[in-house]
VOPAGU-2260 file (C-alpha; in pm, 1 decimal, decimal comma):
REM VOPAGU-2260
SITE   aa  ch    i         X         Y         Z
SITE  MET   A    0    4196,1     161,4   -5444,2
SITE  GLU   A    1    4389,2    -155,5   -5370,2
SITE  MET   A    2    4178,3    -463,9   -5303,7
SITE  GLU   A    3    4291,1    -769,7   -5109,5
SITE  ARG   A    4    4128,5   -1081,1   -4974,9
SITE  VAL   A    5    4236,8   -1241,5   -4650,6
SITE  THR   A    6    4192,8   -1615,4   -4641,3
SITE  GLU   A    7    4316,1   -1707,2   -4294,8
SITE  PHE   A    8    4082,3   -1734,8   -3995,4
SITE  PRO   A    9    4282,9   -1663,9   -3681,3
SITE  LEU   A   10    4076,5   -1721,7   -3370,2
SITE  ALA   A   11    4074,4   -1395,8   -3187,4
SITE  HIS   A   12    4061,3   -1484,2   -2823,4
SITE  LEU   A   13    4356,3   -1721,0   -2847,9
SITE  ASP   A   14    4608,0   -1439,3   -2895,3
SITE  ARG   A   15    4793,6   -1253,3   -2626,5
SITE  ARG   A   16    4823,5    -887,0   -2700,4
SITE  PRO   A   17    5173,6    -742,2   -2750,4
SITE  ARG   A   18    5115,5    -469,6   -2495,1
SITE  LYS   A   19    5363,0    -262,3   -2301,1
SITE  ARG   A   20    5178,9    -385,8   -1996,3
SITE  ALA   A   21    5106,8    -756,2   -1955,8
SITE  ARG   A   22    4757,8    -869,1   -2043,5
SITE  LEU   A   23    4609,2   -1177,7   -1885,7
SITE  GLY   A   24    4356,7   -1333,2   -2119,4
SITE  TRP   A   25    4144,4   -1472,2   -1835,8
SITE  ASP   A   26    4233,2   -1378,0   -1481,8
SITE  VAL   A   27    3951,5   -1509,6   -1268,0
SITE  SER   A   28    3976,6   -1625,7    -911,5
SITE  GLN   A   29    3740,7   -1919,2    -955,9
SITE  VAL   A   30    3541,3   -2101,4   -1220,5
SITE  PRO   A   31    3160,9   -2084,1   -1177,2
SITE  LYS   A   32    3001,9   -2412,7   -1088,2
SITE  ALA   A   33    2856,0   -2602,2   -1382,9
SITE  GLN   A   34    2480,6   -2555,7   -1416,9
SITE  VAL   A   35    2405,8   -2867,8   -1620,6
SITE  GLY   A   36    2533,5   -3221,8   -1606,7
SITE  ILE   A   37    2693,1   -3453,4   -1859,1
SITE  PHE   A   38    2449,9   -3565,1   -2124,0
SITE  CYS   A   39    2380,4   -3909,4   -2262,1
SITE  GLY   A   40    2544,6   -4002,9   -2586,7
SITE  GLN   A   41    2753,9   -4255,7   -2772,6
SITE  GLU   A   42    3121,4   -4198,0   -2831,0
SITE  VAL   A   43    3176,5   -4160,2   -3203,3
SITE  GLY   A   44    3430,4   -4400,5   -3353,3
SITE  SER   A   45    3411,3   -4640,7   -3060,0
SITE  ILE   A   46    3175,0   -4906,0   -2931,8
SITE  THR   A   47    3191,5   -4764,3   -2580,5
SITE  SER   A   48    2921,3   -4537,8   -2446,6
SITE  TYR   A   49    2865,3   -4328,6   -2137,4
SITE  ALA   A   50    2554,9   -4199,4   -1968,1
SITE  SER   A   51    2462,9   -3973,0   -1680,2
SITE  SER   A   52    2225,1   -4080,2   -1408,8
SITE  GLY   A   53    1903,3   -3966,1   -1569,2
SITE  ALA   A   54    1752,8   -3898,3   -1908,3
SITE  THR   A   55    1880,8   -3640,6   -2152,1
SITE  PRO   A   56    1691,5   -3312,5   -2100,3
SITE  ASP   A   57    1439,9   -3240,8   -2373,4
SITE  HIS   A   58    1601,3   -2907,2   -2460,9
SITE  ILE   A   59    1932,9   -3074,5   -2545,3
SITE  ILE   A   60    1906,3   -3233,2   -2888,0
SITE  SER   A   61    2185,2   -3485,8   -2930,0
SITE  SER   A   62    2383,9   -3481,7   -3252,8
SITE  SER   A   63    2255,7   -3686,1   -3544,2
SITE  LEU   A   64    2590,3   -3863,6   -3525,5
SITE  PHE   A   65    2474,2   -4032,0   -3206,2
SITE  VAL   A   66    2158,4   -4156,4   -3372,9
SITE  LYS   A   67    2298,6   -4268,7   -3704,2
SITE  GLY   A   68    2635,3   -4385,2   -3576,9
SITE  VAL   A   69    2962,4   -4353,2   -3764,3
SITE  ALA   A   70    3172,1   -4625,5   -3920,7
SITE  ARG   A   71    3475,8   -4721,4   -3713,6
SITE  ASN   A   72    3701,6   -4707,6   -4018,1
SITE  GLY   A   73    3632,9   -4334,2   -4039,2
SITE  SER   A   74    3851,4   -4264,4   -3735,8
SITE  PRO   A   75    4230,3   -4235,9   -3712,4
SITE  PRO   A   76    4435,3   -4452,7   -3474,2
SITE  TRP   A   77    4379,5   -4381,3   -3106,0
SITE  ARG   A   78    4631,6   -4140,0   -2953,1
SITE  GLU   A   79    4680,7   -4025,4   -2598,3
SITE  ASP   A   80    4592,5   -3662,7   -2525,9
SITE  ASP   A   81    4881,1   -3427,1   -2454,3
SITE  LYS   A   82    4974,6   -3345,1   -2094,2
SITE  ASP   A   83    4713,9   -3064,7   -2079,6
SITE  GLY   A   84    4429,5   -3278,0   -2210,4
SITE  HIS   A   85    4430,1   -3141,8   -2566,9
SITE  TYR   A   86    4322,6   -3373,4   -2849,0
SITE  MET   A   87    4615,2   -3492,7   -3064,0
SITE  PHE   A   88    4550,2   -3483,8   -3438,3
SITE  ALA   A   89    4716,2   -3464,1   -3780,6
SITE  ILE   A   90    4613,1   -3247,1   -4076,4
SITE  GLY   A   91    4417,1   -3450,7   -4331,5
SITE  GLU   A   92    4279,8   -3697,4   -4076,6
SITE  ASN   A   93    3912,9   -3760,7   -4015,9
SITE  LEU   A   94    3731,4   -3633,1   -3710,7
SITE  THR   A   95    3460,8   -3899,0   -3738,3
SITE  SER   A   96    3378,9   -4003,8   -4093,7
SITE  ARG   A   97    3183,6   -3680,8   -4151,4
SITE  TYR   A   98    3458,5   -3422,0   -4092,6
SITE  LYS   A   99    3807,3   -3400,4   -4241,0
SITE  ILE   A  100    4066,3   -3183,7   -4063,2
SITE  HIS   A  101    4189,7   -2908,1   -4293,2
SITE  SER   A  102    4390,8   -2679,7   -4060,2
SITE  LYS   A  103    4432,6   -2560,2   -3704,0
SITE  MET   A  104    4268,8   -2224,8   -3647,1
SITE  GLY   A  105    4369,7   -2161,0   -3287,7
SITE  GLU   A  106    4420,9   -2286,0   -2934,7
SITE  GLY   A  107    4312,4   -2158,0   -2595,6
SITE  THR   A  108    4245,3   -2251,3   -2236,9
SITE  PHE   A  109    3932,7   -2442,6   -2339,7
SITE  GLY   A  110    4100,9   -2652,0   -2612,4
SITE  GLN   A  111    4154,2   -2610,3   -2987,3
SITE  VAL   A  112    3959,0   -2492,4   -3290,3
SITE  LEU   A  113    4006,3   -2679,1   -3618,2
SITE  GLU   A  114    3893,4   -2587,7   -3966,6
SITE  CYS   A  115    3725,5   -2897,7   -4110,8
SITE  TRP   A  116    3548,2   -3002,4   -4428,0
SITE  ASP   A  117    3192,3   -3119,2   -4362,3
SITE  ARG   A  118    3134,4   -3398,7   -4611,8
SITE  GLU   A  119    2759,7   -3403,5   -4547,5
SITE  ARG   A  120    2692,7   -3030,5   -4597,7
SITE  LYS   A  121    2979,0   -2974,1   -4842,1
SITE  GLU   A  122    3119,8   -2673,1   -4658,1
SITE  MET   A  123    3404,4   -2566,3   -4430,0
SITE  VAL   A  124    3318,6   -2545,1   -4061,3
SITE  ALA   A  125    3497,2   -2450,7   -3740,0
SITE  ILE   A  126    3505,5   -2726,3   -3476,1
SITE  LYS   A  127    3583,8   -2643,1   -3115,6
SITE  ILE   A  128    3747,7   -2949,6   -2954,8
SITE  VAL   A  129    3732,4   -2912,3   -2577,9
SITE  ARG   A  130    4006,1   -3049,2   -2352,0
SITE  GLY   A  131    3931,0   -3389,6   -2205,1
SITE  ILE   A  132    3910,7   -3256,5   -1850,0
SITE  LYS   A  133    3593,3   -3265,7   -1641,3
SITE  LYS   A  134    3549,5   -2891,6   -1573,7
SITE  TYR   A  135    3601,9   -2800,7   -1939,7
SITE  ARG   A  136    3364,7   -3075,0   -2054,4
SITE  GLU   A  137    3099,8   -2945,4   -1814,6
SITE  ALA   A  138    3153,4   -2586,6   -1934,1
SITE  ALA   A  139    3119,0   -2708,2   -2293,3
SITE  MET   A  140    2784,5   -2869,3   -2215,0
SITE  ILE   A  141    2667,4   -2540,1   -2065,2
SITE  GLU   A  142    2775,9   -2363,0   -2384,3
SITE  ILE   A  143    2586,5   -2616,3   -2597,4
SITE  GLU   A  144    2271,2   -2560,2   -2392,4
SITE  VAL   A  145    2303,9   -2182,3   -2432,0
SITE  LEU   A  146    2375,8   -2207,6   -2805,3
SITE  GLN   A  147    2071,0   -2425,1   -2858,3
SITE  GLN   A  148    1854,7   -2186,5   -2656,2
SITE  LEU   A  149    1981,3   -1894,2   -2862,8
SITE  GLY   A  150    1925,6   -2084,0   -3187,3
SITE  LYS   A  151    1573,9   -2179,4   -3083,0
SITE  HIS   A  152    1472,8   -1814,9   -3034,2
SITE  ASP   A  153    1694,7   -1650,7   -3295,5
SITE  LYS   A  154    1448,0   -1618,9   -3582,3
SITE  GLY   A  155    1570,3   -1282,6   -3710,2
SITE  GLY   A  156    1947,1   -1329,5   -3703,1
SITE  ASN   A  157    2046,8   -1165,5   -3375,0
SITE  ARG   A  158    2421,2   -1175,3   -3435,5
SITE  CYS   A  159    2502,3   -1489,7   -3233,6
SITE  VAL   A  160    2724,4   -1757,8   -3386,9
SITE  GLN   A  161    2524,7   -2058,7   -3508,7
SITE  ILE   A  162    2588,8   -2408,4   -3373,8
SITE  ARG   A  163    2574,9   -2670,2   -3650,4
SITE  ASN   A  164    2624,5   -2987,4   -3448,4
SITE  TRP   A  165    2792,3   -3137,6   -3141,3
SITE  PHE   A  166    2926,0   -3476,5   -3043,9
SITE  ASP   A  167    3150,4   -3650,4   -2790,7
SITE  TYR   A  168    3460,5   -3797,5   -2952,8
SITE  ARG   A  169    3718,2   -3990,0   -2748,8
SITE  ASN   A  170    3633,6   -3797,8   -2431,3
SITE  HIS   A  171    3636,5   -3457,1   -2610,5
SITE  ILE   A  172    3321,0   -3251,0   -2651,5
SITE  CYS   A  173    3327,0   -3122,9   -3010,5
SITE  ILE   A  174    3107,7   -2826,9   -3109,1
SITE  VAL   A  175    3060,7   -2756,1   -3479,5
SITE  PHE   A  176    3011,0   -2391,7   -3582,6
SITE  GLU   A  177    2963,4   -2200,1   -3902,4
SITE  LYS   A  178    3298,3   -2069,5   -4023,1
SITE  LEU   A  179    3338,0   -1694,1   -3988,6
SITE  GLY   A  180    3607,6   -1431,7   -4045,0
SITE  PRO   A  181    3864,3   -1287,4   -3800,7
SITE  SER   A  182    3778,5   -1130,1   -3467,9
SITE  LEU   A  183    3772,4    -754,7   -3419,7
SITE  TYR   A  184    4080,8    -782,5   -3202,4
SITE  ASP   A  185    4273,0    -983,7   -3456,8
SITE  PHE   A  186    4172,1    -738,2   -3729,3
SITE  LEU   A  187    4299,5    -450,6   -3512,9
SITE  ARG   A  188    4625,7    -632,7   -3442,4
SITE  LYS   A  189    4694,4    -703,3   -3808,1
SITE  ASN   A  190    4604,0    -342,4   -3882,8
SITE  ASN   A  191    4878,5    -217,1   -3645,6
SITE  TYR   A  192    4610,3    -115,9   -3393,8
SITE  ARG   A  193    4463,6     151,9   -3615,7
SITE  SER   A  194    4113,8     259,9   -3521,7
SITE  PHE   A  195    3802,1     172,6   -3718,3
SITE  PRO   A  196    3619,7     454,0   -3903,8
SITE  ILE   A  197    3346,2     600,4   -3684,1
SITE  ASP   A  198    3066,5     494,7   -3921,8
SITE  LEU   A  199    3191,9     135,4   -3901,4
SITE  VAL   A  200    3205,7     161,2   -3521,2
SITE  ARG   A  201    2841,6     273,3   -3531,9
SITE  GLU   A  202    2732,8     -30,3   -3736,6
SITE  ILE   A  203    2934,2    -276,4   -3527,0
SITE  GLY   A  204    2806,7    -118,7   -3204,1
SITE  ARG   A  205    2448,0    -142,9   -3323,0
SITE  GLN   A  206    2480,6    -513,6   -3401,8
SITE  LEU   A  207    2660,6    -584,4   -3073,6
SITE  LEU   A  208    2386,6    -414,1   -2872,5
SITE  GLU   A  209    2119,9    -600,6   -3071,6
SITE  CYS   A  210    2287,6    -926,7   -2970,5
SITE  VAL   A  211    2314,0    -820,3   -2604,9
SITE  ALA   A  212    1950,0    -704,8   -2599,4
SITE  PHE   A  213    1842,5   -1038,5   -2749,8
SITE  MET   A  214    2036,8   -1232,2   -2484,5
SITE  HIS   A  215    1913,1   -1015,8   -2197,7
SITE  ASP   A  216    1553,1   -1064,2   -2315,2
SITE  LEU   A  217    1617,0   -1438,5   -2269,9
SITE  HIS   A  218    1755,1   -1370,7   -1917,9
SITE  LEU   A  219    2108,1   -1461,1   -2031,5
SITE  ILE   A  220    2425,1   -1267,1   -1943,7
SITE  HIS   A  221    2726,6   -1323,6   -2168,8
SITE  THR   A  222    2984,2   -1209,0   -1904,3
SITE  ASP   A  223    3283,0   -1218,5   -2141,9
SITE  LEU   A  224    3223,3    -963,7   -2417,1
SITE  LYS   A  225    3548,2    -840,9   -2573,5
SITE  PRO   A  226    3688,1    -780,9   -2924,9
SITE  GLU   A  227    3830,6   -1134,8   -2926,5
SITE  ASN   A  228    3475,8   -1272,9   -2896,9
SITE  ILE   A  229    3325,8   -1065,3   -3178,6
SITE  LEU   A  230    3395,2   -1204,7   -3525,5
SITE  LEU   A  231    3354,8   -1041,3   -3862,2
SITE  VAL   A  232    3134,3   -1258,2   -4081,7
SITE  SER   A  233    3364,1   -1200,1   -4381,1
SITE  ALA   A  234    3743,3   -1185,4   -4392,2
SITE  ASP   A  235    3743,7    -951,7   -4694,5
SITE  TYR   A  236    3888,7    -603,4   -4658,4
SITE  ILE   A  237    4013,1    -312,0   -4864,2
SITE  LYS   A  238    4312,9     -86,9   -4807,0
SITE  VAL   A  239    4258,9     286,9   -4784,7
SITE  LEU   A  240    4482,8     586,1   -4726,6
SITE  ASP   A  241    4533,7     673,2   -4361,2
SITE  TYR   A  242    4677,1    1020,9   -4335,1
SITE  LYS   A  243    4710,8    1000,6   -3957,0
SITE  GLY   A  244    4948,8     706,8   -3987,8
SITE  SER   A  245    5053,9     503,7   -3684,9
SITE  SER   A  246    5367,9     504,9   -3475,7
SITE  ARG   A  247    5332,9     125,5   -3443,3
SITE  ALA   A  248    5306,4      64,7   -3817,1
SITE  PRO   A  249    5598,4     -36,0   -4043,0
SITE  LYS   A  250    5715,3     256,6   -4256,1
SITE  GLU   A  251    5599,3     105,2   -4582,8
SITE  SER   A  252    5241,5      76,3   -4454,3
SITE  SER   A  253    5225,1     394,3   -4245,9
SITE  TYR   A  254    4971,2     557,5   -4473,6
SITE  LEU   A  255    4755,6     257,3   -4558,0
SITE  LYS   A  256    4509,6      81,8   -4331,2
SITE  ARG   A  257    4267,4    -205,9   -4369,5
SITE  VAL   A  258    3891,5    -152,6   -4356,3
SITE  PRO   A  259    3649,6    -449,2   -4356,8
SITE  LYS   A  260    3437,7    -468,0   -4670,3
SITE  SER   A  261    3138,2    -570,9   -4457,8
SITE  SER   A  262    3040,8    -454,6   -4110,4
SITE  ALA   A  263    2848,1    -777,0   -4034,0
SITE  ILE   A  264    2955,1    -940,3   -3704,8
SITE  LYS   A  265    2864,5   -1233,5   -3482,6
SITE  VAL   A  266    2930,6   -1285,5   -3111,4
SITE  ILE   A  267    3099,3   -1609,9   -3003,6
SITE  ASP   A  268    3212,3   -1795,5   -2689,1
SITE  PHE   A  269    2910,9   -1859,4   -2468,8
SITE  GLY   A  270    3102,9   -2087,2   -2230,8
SITE  SER   A  271    3078,2   -1829,7   -1950,1
SITE  THR   A  272    2718,1   -1729,2   -2021,6
SITE  THR   A  273    2483,5   -1761,6   -1725,7
SITE  TYR   A  274    2117,0   -1717,9   -1647,1
SITE  GLU   A  275    2030,4   -1419,2   -1430,3
SITE  ARG   A  276    2027,0   -1509,3   -1060,6
SITE  GLN   A  277    2051,0   -1328,7    -728,6
SITE  ASP   A  278    2372,6   -1486,2    -596,7
SITE  GLN   A  279    2619,7   -1394,8    -867,9
SITE  ASN   A  280    2929,3   -1248,3    -705,5
SITE  TYR   A  281    3217,2   -1454,2    -846,6
SITE  ILE   A  282    3467,5   -1287,4   -1080,0
SITE  VAL   A  283    3362,2   -1262,1   -1444,3
SITE  SER   A  284    3483,9   -1090,0   -1763,0
SITE  THR   A  285    3832,2   -1059,7   -1905,0
SITE  ARG   A  286    4025,8    -794,7   -1713,1
SITE  HIS   A  287    4013,8    -502,9   -1958,1
SITE  TYR   A  288    3634,8    -521,8   -1990,8
SITE  ARG   A  289    3547,6    -595,4   -1626,9
SITE  ALA   A  290    3291,6    -367,9   -1462,5
SITE  PRO   A  291    3366,8    -188,0   -1132,2
SITE  GLU   A  292    3095,9    -376,4    -940,2
SITE  VAL   A  293    3271,2    -703,8   -1026,2
SITE  ILE   A  294    3607,8    -579,6    -895,7
SITE  LEU   A  295    3450,6    -438,1    -579,0
SITE  GLY   A  296    3257,1    -757,9    -506,3
SITE  LEU   A  297    2915,6    -590,0    -515,9
SITE  GLY   A  298    2746,3    -860,0    -722,5
SITE  TRP   A  299    2666,4    -828,7   -1092,1
SITE  SER   A  300    2392,7    -877,1   -1346,7
SITE  TYR   A  301    2301,8    -759,1   -1699,1
SITE  PRO   A  302    2481,0    -421,0   -1663,1
SITE  CYS   A  303    2822,6    -593,3   -1654,9
SITE  ASP   A  304    2770,6    -674,0   -2025,0
SITE  ILE   A  305    2683,2    -309,4   -2092,6
SITE  TRP   A  306    3008,2    -190,0   -1931,7
SITE  SER   A  307    3201,2    -430,0   -2155,6
SITE  VAL   A  308    3024,3    -292,1   -2464,6
SITE  GLY   A  309    3129,3      61,5   -2367,2
SITE  CYS   A  310    3493,7     -44,5   -2330,5
SITE  ILE   A  311    3478,8    -222,9   -2667,5
SITE  LEU   A  312    3341,8      85,1   -2848,0
SITE  VAL   A  313    3623,5     299,5   -2706,6
SITE  GLU   A  314    3879,1      42,5   -2823,0
SITE  LEU   A  315    3736,8      32,6   -3175,3
SITE  CYS   A  316    3757,9     412,8   -3193,1
SITE  THR   A  317    4113,5     438,6   -3059,4
SITE  GLY   A  318    4272,3     105,1   -3157,1
SITE  GLU   A  319    4385,3      40,0   -2799,4
SITE  ALA   A  320    4217,3    -115,8   -2495,1
SITE  LEU   A  321    4085,9     156,1   -2264,1
SITE  PHE   A  322    4225,4      -1,5   -1945,4
SITE  GLN   A  323    4561,8    -169,2   -2010,2
SITE  THR   A  324    4620,6    -313,6   -1667,0
SITE  HIS   A  325    4643,0    -642,5   -1482,0
SITE  GLU   A  326    4589,0    -530,7   -1121,3
SITE  ASN   A  327    4269,5    -431,5    -940,2
SITE  LEU   A  328    4375,9    -114,7    -758,8
SITE  GLU   A  329    4545,7      23,5   -1068,8
SITE  HIS   A  330    4236,0     -67,7   -1271,9
SITE  LEU   A  331    4009,4     125,8   -1034,6
SITE  ALA   A  332    4251,7     420,4   -1037,9
SITE  MET   A  333    4238,7     422,2   -1418,2
SITE  MET   A  334    3859,6     431,5   -1402,8
SITE  GLU   A  335    3873,6     734,4   -1171,9
SITE  ARG   A  336    4122,4     903,8   -1403,0
SITE  VAL   A  337    3891,2     859,9   -1704,3
SITE  PHE   A  338    3546,0     896,7   -1542,7
SITE  GLY   A  339    3602,0    1074,7   -1209,5
SITE  PRO   A  340    3577,1     951,4    -847,0
SITE  LEU   A  341    3394,6     629,7    -758,2
SITE  PRO   A  342    3066,2     699,6    -571,9
SITE  GLN   A  343    3081,7     684,6    -193,6
SITE  HIS   A  344    2774,6     461,2    -170,8
SITE  MET   A  345    2955,3     195,5    -378,0
SITE  LEU   A  346    3275,3     216,1    -173,3
SITE  LYS   A  347    3076,1     165,3     148,2
SITE  ARG   A  348    2927,2    -162,6      22,3
SITE  ILE   A  349    3243,8    -337,8     -97,2
SITE  ASP   A  350    3310,5    -695,8      13,1
SITE  ARG   A  351    3598,9    -794,2     239,9
SITE  HIS   A  352    3824,7    -889,9     -51,7
SITE  ALA   A  353    3810,5    -534,1    -189,7
SITE  GLU   A  354    3856,1    -352,6     143,9
SITE  LYS   A  355    4232,6    -329,9      84,4
SITE  TYR   A  356    4172,4     -94,5    -209,7
SITE  ILE   A  357    3992,1     164,4       3,2
SITE  ARG   A  358    4137,6     387,5     274,8
SITE  ARG   A  359    3952,7     656,4     470,7
SITE  GLY   A  360    3653,0     643,6     241,8
SITE  ARG   A  361    3837,8     679,3     -86,8
SITE  LEU   A  362    4050,9     478,0    -325,7
SITE  ASP   A  363    4396,0     411,6    -177,4
SITE  TRP   A  364    4572,8     578,2    -468,8
SITE  PRO   A  365    4848,9     670,9    -539,0
SITE  GLU   A  366    4960,9     567,4    -190,0
SITE  GLY   A  367    4881,7     202,6    -255,8
SITE  ALA   A  368    5043,5     187,5    -599,4
SITE  THR   A  369    5285,6     -98,7    -651,8
SITE  SER   A  370    5535,6     107,0    -855,3
SITE  ARG   A  371    5612,1     443,5   -1013,2
SITE  GLU   A  372    5541,4     287,9   -1352,4
SITE  SER   A  373    5190,3     207,1   -1233,2
SITE  ILE   A  374    5132,1     568,5   -1129,8
SITE  LYS   A  375    5262,4     689,8   -1467,5
SITE  ALA   A  376    5033,6     448,9   -1651,4
SITE  VAL   A  377    4734,1     600,2   -1473,3
SITE  LEU   A  378    4842,3     963,0   -1512,4
SITE  LYS   A  379    4886,6     934,0   -1890,0
SITE  LEU   A  380    4518,0     849,9   -1939,8
SITE  PRO   A  381    4299,9    1142,5   -2056,6
SITE  ARG   A  382    3939,5    1206,9   -1956,7
SITE  LEU   A  383    3680,3    1022,5   -2165,1
SITE  GLN   A  384    3576,8    1330,6   -2363,6
SITE  ASN   A  385    3934,9    1417,0   -2457,6
SITE  LEU   A  386    4012,9    1057,1   -2548,5
SITE  VAL   A  387    3720,8    1033,3   -2792,3
SITE  MET   A  388    3783,0    1373,2   -2948,5
SITE  GLN   A  389    4146,4    1278,7   -3018,3
SITE  HIS   A  390    4030,3     999,3   -3249,4
SITE  VAL   A  391    3681,2    1080,6   -3378,8
SITE  ASP   A  392    3632,2    1343,7   -3649,7
SITE  HIS   A  393    3253,1    1357,9   -3652,3
SITE  SER   A  394    2974,3    1227,3   -3425,3
SITE  ALA   A  395    3209,8    1275,4   -3129,2
SITE  GLY   A  396    2944,5    1450,2   -2918,7
SITE  ASP   A  397    2685,1    1175,5   -2966,0
SITE  LEU   A  398    2943,0     902,6   -2905,8
SITE  ILE   A  399    3066,8    1065,7   -2584,0
SITE  HIS   A  400    2708,6    1096,6   -2458,1
SITE  LEU   A  401    2640,4     730,8   -2541,5
SITE  LEU   A  402    2958,8     613,3   -2368,1
SITE  GLN   A  403    2872,7     816,1   -2059,5
SITE  GLY   A  404    2547,7     617,5   -2042,4
SITE  LEU   A  405    2713,7     280,0   -2097,7
SITE  LEU   A  406    3003,8     341,2   -1856,4
SITE  ARG   A  407    2828,5     475,4   -1547,4
SITE  TYR   A  408    2970,4     340,8   -1223,5
SITE  GLU   A  409    2633,5     251,8   -1069,7
SITE  PRO   A  410    2502,6     -54,9   -1258,8
SITE  SER   A  411    2137,1      44,0   -1217,8
SITE  ASP   A  412    2209,2     382,5   -1377,9
SITE  ARG   A  413    2361,5     237,8   -1695,1
SITE  LEU   A  414    2163,9     232,1   -2016,0
SITE  THR   A  415    2008,5     -99,2   -2104,6
SITE  ALA   A  416    2091,5    -245,7   -2445,0
SITE  ARG   A  417    1745,2    -151,6   -2576,1
SITE  GLU   A  418    1780,7     206,0   -2445,6
SITE  ALA   A  419    2126,5     235,8   -2602,5
SITE  LEU   A  420    1990,0     129,7   -2942,5
SITE  ARG   A  421    1753,0     429,9   -2928,9
SITE  HIS   A  422    2042,1     671,1   -2868,3
SITE  PRO   A  423    2100,0     946,6   -3130,4
SITE  PHE   A  424    2441,7     796,2   -3208,5
SITE  PHE   A  425    2254,4     507,5   -3373,1
SITE  THR   A  426    1926,6     670,4   -3477,9
SITE  GLY   A  427    2078,2     976,8   -3645,8
SITE  ASP   A  428    1843,0    1210,4   -3458,3
SITE  HIS   A  429    2127,6    1457,5   -3424,1
SITE  LEU   A  430    2096,2    1522,3   -3799,4
SITE  ARG   A  431    1738,4    1642,1   -3754,5
SITE  ARG   A  432    1790,0    1868,1   -3457,3
């Protein structure tokens, strides 16, 4: 069996998928209001400092860099940010005297991620450098608070990425993370969108639900679970024969596919994470993994994460996102095609923004479709059972039953993460029946 080692670390959620239908990485109508303020600290590499009106909260532990200070000669010459507020850097430069920039790992709406050498700990780390714009700085401080809360309670390794450090450098919040492998999405993309083996899906699903259960126990909702935000701990993989092949694969690799050597994962990107509250009705989640109650404006809570997990498991089994769409009515029509009609009691409670999708008590489809291509995209989708059975050789029955519990329309009827972990798909009870 051929063995290879992948050394690059592409940051998953910074890609745009080469889909037939356009995918918007983050199509939200508004950004949730920041829940914490700017925290006190000293700007590294400069004699200037800033402070908020009030003391630093006890649960935010400022970086040791603030306390010890860093020599000014450890910093490169001052440069203006680019027009979008991204930090300008050069490979080989210092990011404070502690970190040396080794490579750029990715870029996204939030800013950039750099691979850096940590001189103090003698290891490579990933540093998220947030754009020097107020709303992104505030979101970064929320993420730091969440990461520190998770780290404080995560005694048993609950599959959340670990924060190493944070500091404010030239008006950029910098968050230092352990360096991990590629995301599940990036692994799928480089594997020509071939599905994962079902036993690997089982192990990844178990870890993902353990992470979600851990967060929900702390009254936290991730709100942006997707393959881009789930990273393999190791980049190592092997190549195995794939007799099914892939129409999207180059001819020379049609019968070989990559399989990760380790199933270990960690969840990242807690910038949209929120504490459970009663008034949450703004748009959350990346389109493909967005729950129906979010689209219909019915308010959302912990079950929106569970819906996302269900969509992710389908994608790992098939290699393709379940709902490849960028428009609300089409998205809802796809849901009805796969799962059956939306419940009447949900359609009667929709908010005014979603009223245009409903006509005479049912979804305005196909009458309201924007094009024939949209109608075709919906009609080509199979029912959930048929979709799973096309791609899964064994455990299909247990997986279908699990997905039916994770992807119920009514949020209160969905399985919780703890309930899902007790499902026969994970426990193996089907082997003893």
